[in-house]
C-alpha positions, 0 to 999 in steps of 0.5 A: 093924422098924429096917430098915422105919423106915429105908426109910420115912424114905428114901422120905419124904426122896426123895419127900416134897417132890414132892407140892407142888413150889412149897412153900417149902423150908428150902434151903441155899445149895448147893441154892438153887433157880435159874432157873424154880425160884426164887420170884422167877421164879415170882412173875414168872410170876404177874404175867404171868398176871394181866396177860394176864387184866387185858387180857382183862377191861379191854381193852389199857391198857398205861400202867396195867399198866406201873404195876402191874408196876413197883410190884409189883417195887418192893415185892418189891425193898423187902421183899428189901432188908431181908435184903441187907447194902447195898440201900436200899428205895424206899418202905419207909423205916420198917423196919430192916435185919435182923440178919446172922444172918437173911438166909436164903433162906427169909426172903427167899422169905417176905418177897418172896412177901407183898410180891408177893401184897399188891401183886398183890391191890391192882392185879390185884384180880379175880385175888385167888383165883389169888394166894391159891391160889398162896400156899397152894401155897408153904405160906404163909397168905394171911390172915397180915396181920402188920405185925411188922417182925421177921418176914419175913411182916411185912416183906413186908406192910409193903413192899406197904403202903408202896408202895401208900400212897406211890403214892396220889395219884401222878397215875394216878387209881387211886382216882378221887381226882384233881380232875375225875375225879368219883370214877371210877378211871382216868378222864380228869381233864385233859379232853383233847379231840382237835382232830379228830373221827373224822368230820372232820380240821381239823388234819392235824398233830394226832391223829384218833380212828378208827372200829373195828368193835365185832365185832357189825356196828357201829362206835365211835371209842375216845377217847384212852387215859389222856391224863393219863399224863404227869402220873403221878409217875415212880419214878426220873426227875426228871420226865416231860419230862426227856428229851422229844425235839424235834418230829416232822416237820410237814405239808409237810416232805420228811421226812414225805412220804418217811416216809409213802411208806415206810409205804405201800411197805412195807405193799404188799410185806409178807412173811410174815416181816414179818407175823409180826414185826408180830404178835409185837410186837403181842402179840395175844390174852392180851396182857401189853402192852409192859411185860409183853413185856419182863418175859417177855424178862427171864424168858428171861434168868433161864432162860438164865443160871440165876438165883438169887432175888437176881438175879431180884429185882434184874433185875425191879426195874430192868427194870420201873421202866424200863418204867414210867418209859418209859411216862410219858416216852412219854406226855409226848411224845405229849400234848405234840405230839398228833401224827397217826398214819399212818392219818390222814396217808396219807389226807391225803397220798394222798386220791384217788390210787390205791395198793396197800394191805391191804384187810382180813381176807379181802381181801388186797392190792388197789388202792384210793384213799389215803383208804381206807388202813388199818394191817395190823391187825384190824377190832376194833383198827385202831390204838392210840387215842392220839397217835403221837409217840413210839412207845410200843413203841419207847420201852419196847423201847429202854429195857428192852433197854438195861436188860437189856444194862446189867444182864447186862453184855452185849448177847447175848440169843439168843432165837428163837420160831416163829409162823404169819404172819397168824394173828392178823390174817387167820386165813383167809389165813395164811402160812408158819411163821416163826422170829424170832431176837433175837440181841441185846437191841439188835436185839430193841428195833429189831425191836420198833420197826420192827414198828410201822412195818411195821404202819402204826401209826407213821412212822420218826420216831416209832420213832427218837425213841422208841428214843432216849428209852427208852435215855435213861430206862434210863441214868437209871434205871441210876444210880437202881438202883445207888444202891438196891442200894448201889453208888453214892452218892446225889447231893444234889438228884438228884430221886429 
C-alpha cells in the first residue's frame, strides 16, 4: 500500500501540472519561468491578439491602439512596481510598496495579471470573454474586484483603476467627453476640414483625401483619422510638439521634385524583395498596427534572451510608452504641416506625362499618365487617410528600435522572416518566397521607413524626419523610464 501511495504521489508531481500549462505555480527563483513561459510575455501575446481583433472589427486606427497598448503596459508596470524595491509607479500613487517578504514571483504574477486583465477589458472591451477565459487558465478569478492594497489582486485592480482614471479627459476622446464631440467616442472634436476635397485639389502642398474601393463595386473617400491626436497628453514627453521637425519640402523646390522622381522610379522597378518588405511592414490582414508590430519585435527579444517576468514588464513598459508618445509627436507634425502625400503630388507634377507605374491588382506595371499613378496597395486601402509629414511608420519604428537598442544595451537583433512577395497586394500575381533579415534594431527601423517610400505612401523627407523624431522621443522616454525604475533622480519641472 505504501508503494502504491508513493507511486501515485510521484505521478501527481510529474504530471499534475500538465493539464493546464498556463496556471500560475508557486515557483521558486531557480524555477522561474522564462521567455514564452513567463506571465508578462503571455499577457503580451494576449494584447497582440486583442489588437488584431480590434483592427478587424473597427478597421485600422493605429493612434488609438497605440494608446491602448501603452496604457496596458503602464498599468502592468505600476502593479509590478509595488513588489520591486526601487520602482516608482506612473499613476498608482496611493499604494505603498509591499514589505520585503512579499515580492514573490507568484505575487507579481497575480498583480500584473489583474492589471492587464482590467485594462484590456476597458480598452478592448469586445474581447472581454477571451480575457476572462485566460484568467481562468491562469487559475485566477476574473470576478475578483478587490481593491485591497495589501493583496496582489487588489494591487492589480488598483493599478488598472488608477491608469484608467488618470487618462480620462487626456484628449483621446475615448468616452466622447471632449467639447465638440457630441458624446461620440473617438470622433473628431477639433472640426478638421481638409483644404482639398477628393475631387478638387486647390492647394497641392496640403493633404487631399482619396477614393478607396468599398469592396462592393462602389467607392468612398475616408476622412482624416483622429485629426485631434496631437491634443492627446503624452505619458513621458513634455508636450506633443517637443521635438517637432522643420517643414517638409515645398512645391517648386528641387528637393521635392527629386524625391517624387525617386518614388516613381522605385515603383516602376519594384523587386520581389521590395514588395515583400512593403507588405511585411504594412502588416496586412489581422494587423496589430505599428505599436503592436514593435511589441512583436520586443517579444522576439524576450524569446531570444530568455527573459524573466521582471525583464519583460520593464521592456514592454518602455517600448510601448515610446510607441504611444511617438504617435502623439508624429500627429503633431502631421496636423501642423497638413502636408500632401505622393498620391496627390505625383498627379500634380506628372499630370499628363507618360510614366511606367503599377496599374493595380491583375494589371501589373504599365504605361499610364501621371494623373493615374497610385501607391502599391490594395484598392480597399490605397493610402493612409491622413497627412504625410512625418511618416508614422518611420517615427514609431525609429523610436521603438532606439528603445530596444538602449534597453538591451546592443543594436543586435537577428530576426528573419519569410513571406511570398505580392500575397497581400496582388494575390493573382505572386512572386518568389523572400527572406527578410533584420540584423540590427536600427536596420529594422530603416527598413520600415524605406518600405513606405517603396510603397508610394511617402517621400524620403517624410521618412528621414520621422526616424529622427522617433529617436528623439525614445531618448527622452529613456530618462523617464530610468526615473521610474529607480535609477535616475527626477529633475524639478521636468514635465513628467
